[in-house]
C-alpha positions, 0 to 999 in steps of 0.5 A: 500500500502506498504510504501517505505523505505530505511535503512541507514548504519553507515559508520563512524569508531567509535573512542575510545570505551567508557567504562561502567563506563563513564555513572554512574551519573552526578556531578563529577569534570571534565577535567582541569576546576573544577565544581562549586559543593558547595551550593550557596545562590540561593539554588542550587549547583552552586555558581557563576551566569553565562551568557552562550553564546549559539551558536545555528544554529537552533535558531530563536531568538537572545538575553537573554532567558526570561520567564518560561524556563529562570527561570527553568535554573536559579533555577537549574543551576544559569545561563542564556542563551545568544542565538547567532543565525546565522539565525537571524544574517543574515544566512550563515556561516559568523558568524560561520567563524568569531567566529571560527577565534576568537577561541571561538564559544560559551560556548554551541554549537548547530550545525551539527556534520556531513559533517566534521563540528565536525572534523573541530571544534575539530581540531581547538580546539573549542570543549571541550572533555566531557569524564570526565565531564559525568562520572556521567550522568544518563540520557546520559547513555541510549544514549551512542551508539548515543554519541559514533557514533556522537563523532566518526565523530571528528576522534579523541578519546574523547566525543565531541558531543551529537546528537539530536532526538534520538529515539528507535524502527524501523528506517523504521517507521515514526517518525512524530506524525501526518503529514509527515515533508514535505507535501502540507498544505493549509488553508482548509476552503478556499480550501473547499470554492473553491470546493476542486479542484483536483491537479495533479501536483505541478504546479496545486497549482498555479491555486488553489492559485489564486482561494484561494486568490480571495476567501479570499483576506484579513487576520483576521486583514484586511491585504492582503493575499498571497498563499505563503510567503518565508524567508531566515533564513535557507538558506545554499548553496541552497535556503531552501524553494525551497528544501522544495518544492523538498521534496514533491517529495521525494528529498533532498540534500544528499551530497553537490549539489547531490539531491537524491530521498530517495528511491535510484532511482535517483540522480540529479545535483542541477543546471540541467535544469530538476532537482527537485530544478530548478523545484521548482525555476520555480514554485516560479517564476511562483507563484510570477509572478501570484501575489501569493507571499508575496513581503516581502519574500526577507527581512523577518525572520522566526518570521515575517513569523510566525506572518503572519500565526497567522493572516491568511495572508498566505494560504499555509504552507511550512510544515504542522507543521507551519500553523497548529501550528500558526493558528489552534486555538480552535476557528478557528478549531471549525469554520472550519478554519485552515490548513490541509494536501492536496493531489497532485496526483504525490507527494511522500512526504519525511518523516523521520523514527526514529533515534536510533543513533540520528540526526547528522544534529544537535548536542550539545557540550561544547565550549573549552573556557567554564568557567564552563564545568561541569555545562554545562555537567550537563545542557546537561544531564538535557536536556536529562532527562524526565523533560528536554525533557518536558520543551523543549516545542515549539509552534509547536514541540509537547513537553508537557511543565512543569508538573503542569503548562501545564499538569498533570497526570490523575487518569487513569494514562493518561496525561491531559492538564490543563486549562493553557495547553489548552490555550497554546496548543489548543487555541494557545493564544499568550498573555497567561500570565504565573503565577509569580511562574513559571516566569511570562511573556507570555507563547510564550516568555518563550518557550525555544529558543534553538529550540532543540529536544533531542529525537524524536517526538514520544519518550516516557518516559520509566518510565511512558510510556507517550509520550512526544508529547501532540499531541498524547494524547487522551485528546488532540485528543478529545479536538481538534475534530473539524469541520475542522478535520471532514470536512477533514476526510469526504472529503477523506473518512476516520475516524476523528481520522485518521492522515494525515500521516496514510492517505497519507501512505495508498494511497502511497503518502509518502517516509519514509527515515530511521533515521539511520546515514550514514556519507558522507566522508570529502571533500578535501580542494580544493573541499570544497573551490569550493563548498563554491564558487559555493554555494554562486552563487547558493543561490544568483541566486536562489533568483533572479530567484524566483523573475525574471521579466519574463521568459527570465530573469529567463532562463538567470539567470539560464544559468548564474548560471550554467556557473559561477558554472561550470567555478568555478569547479562545476563538480568536486564537483558534481562528488564527491557528486554523488559518495557519494550519490550512495555509500549511496544508495548502502549501503541502499540496502545492509541493506534492503537485510540483514534485509529480 
């Protein structure tokens, strides 16, 4: 079956074309603050040791980076990273607003550049112009188009930000390695135990959840299991976990409160009775009423949730990478235990294509008050180097880690995991100790807390042809051949090496949204104010609805949310959002037609 795709148009006007000499290599003195370039006692080019404050909107850890990644940063740049994470500090925009008001977000800033965020930060003099700093940055040179497109969002000439997840190739092809970003993922062994019941709709997950909890009532450590467990860290104007459920049907928030289906066929108001978002909230309420939801969902953070997946305490994964990344160890999979993607008959799982111009939803920039901006420009350039990309490994992100520690190149020219790499990526050993020469501590604690992907999940090293994602390597695939994967493949009648994304695509259960960028116009000041007010109401009421005591309370809270928002001027915001969404879809279709 042919994959449904959209092609997105970039609507921003590029500001200030970069010259070819802008990217020649890294190391020049840049801007008004001179780089520290002379050799120091620690053996590198940076004399003074610095603690770098990193404001990181995607980080799930707050504090000083430790372990092996900290050693790499210290050895190369004579600095340490102090992660400032709004996700950990309570979520929302409070921390951003407080630090912005003080005129200093951080030395390094990792945050979205779209939705007028970069423009606002540049106007507020929170971001440093990198134009002179990257005149000698070889690694960033190959991404000049993406950097121009991202910096253009500032609406002021200069080089302000570098976008994340830059890829090459066809943006209509999935960028995910094995699973769509959004898909139902269940503890497959427990699903098998109850007879693989068919699921026609999302709501059928409720009965499946009841049976799975009854079949597997306790975790590996003896704690009570739950089908679902939520968390608040990633919330914005809406409840992120509910948005994730809506994405099982191809919906995402395209602009503000406009929930768009990614094939361009539907635009919904988030708070309407029949929206995909309210459907998700109703599902969450029904799940909680049925005793399927972890009661700590309202207070726990992502790290706590991750530990519960490791223990087998949660039976449904919010995203495929989450459950498999923390529970699918070698021992578990060989025993037939672990998470696998399942099929809901009416689903159209939202996935994302490659992004030749990167993702403006997360970008990296230098703060205007940075003590040594050249050093930070050099660090950013390194993050986009083959070594930096490899080093930015995560528990679930797929980057392969340091050569010589987690992997090595085989005699056949193919990368292979070392014994240590097998323990880190296949066995998923949280207590795995890193050799002292690599920094010591545990592998897990030493992983980069930046949670930042410079390139896409399936990007390749152009010099070697090696994919940075170890999950695509023949060596890893062979090592993870297991009773779990064999049972999944047999159930769906596919070869064992077939990925979930390949299978779902073949039966028409995916929507792939191309990764080219479309910039939504800025809100006016009045509309932005109303949006912020409505967002606070929607988020508060969403959580209350998910944990309502009965259906009458759920409906009462929904009406209260709708009435309060409309009283604040919600319809004015949604009208703008709907127009933006429709304009985006029209641009998509024009792009599709022109490509035929």
